[in-house]
N, C-alpha and C positions, 0 to 999 in steps of 0.2 A: 717102477724100475729103479734099480740102484744106480748111484752116481757113477760107479766104475763102469757099469754096462753102458750108460749113456755116453760116457767119454769114449768108450771103444767104438760105438756107432758113429759118434761125431767124427772121430779120426777116420773111420772108413768112408764116410760121406765126403769129408774134406779131401781125402786122397783121390777118390773117384772124380770129384770136381776138378782137381788139379790135372788128372790124366785126361779128362775130356777137353779141358782148355788146351792142353798140349796137342792132343789129336786134332782139334779144330784148327789150330795154327798150322799143323802139318798139311791138313786138307787144303787150307787156303793157299799155302805155298805150292802144293802140287797143282792146284787149279790155275794159279797164275802162271806157272811154268808151262802148262799145256796151252794156255791161251797165247802166251808169247811165242810158242813154237808153231801156232796156227798154220794156215795155208794148206797146201796139198790139194789132192784131188777130192772128189765128192765122197769117196769112201773114207778118207782121212777125216774130213769134216763131220761126217755122220758118226764116226767112232768118237771124235772129240765131243760132240753133242751128247752122246750116250754117257760118256765118262763124266761130263760136267753134271748131267742130270743125276747120276749115281752119287757123286760127291755132294751135291746139294741135298739129296734125300737123306744121306747119312748125316750130314751136318744138321739138318732140321731135326732128325731123330735125337741127336745128341743135345741139341738146344732144349728140346722138351725134357730130356733127362736132367739137364742142369736146373730147369725150373722145379722139377720134383725134388732134387737135392736141396735147393734153397728152401722149399716148403718144409722138408723134413728137418733141416737145421733150425728153422723157426719153431717147429714143434718141440724140438729138444729144448730150446730156450724157454718156451712157455710151459714146459712140463707135460705136454700132451703127446709126446712121441711114444710109439709103441701101443697106442690105444686105437682099436678099430673104429673108424669113422662111421660105420654102419650100426654095429651092435653095442659099442662102448666097452667091449671086453679087451683084455690084453692080447696083443699079437705075440705069438710064440717067438722066443728069441731065435730059434732055428730059422724061422721064416725071415726075420729081420737080418740075420746073417747072410742068407741067400739073396735077399732083396731089401737092402736097407731103406729104400724109399717106399716100402709097402705101406699102404694106407688102410688096408683091410686084413682081418684075420683070414685064414685059409678057407674057413667055412663060408664066410660072407663073400669072399672073392669068387669062390666056386659058384655060389648062388647067383651073383651078379653076372658072371660070364654065361651061365646057363640061360638066364633071362635074355641076355643080349643075343645069344644064338637063337633062342626061341622066337624073339621078335624079328630077328633078321630072316629066319626061315619063313615066318609068317608073311613078312613083306614080300619075299620072293614068290610065295604061293599066291598072294594077292596080285602080284605083277603078272604071273603066268595065267591066273584065272581071268584077269582083265584082257590079256592078249587073246585067250580063247574066245572071249565074247566077240572080239573084233573078227576073229577068223570065222566064227559061225555066221556073222552078219554078212560077210562078203561072199 
């Protein structure tokens, strides 16, 4: 990948990291505001708990994305950015523009997701078939 392209992706990643940090700070502020307003009846407390769980889930998702961004920035520095970690081929620039933290080319990612679904479906089938065995025994 050319140096100009790498710089473009590095800027994208750094901007995304900055936006996430800003959003996490906003979430933390909103969370603290809600906690300080606490009290109320059981419905208010339940709504507060649901909101807090949503904020935490969103925050956790963004923290994982921050880790992926850091990993991608390391790969830029090491000269490995834009190379599929599965097949070793170049990742299409269009894919990297859509998802700068992509670790796999589209073909490998599609294959990996297909395998995940297949194993997930197989696990569910195994779970159901084992349930059936218990039903037959009882």
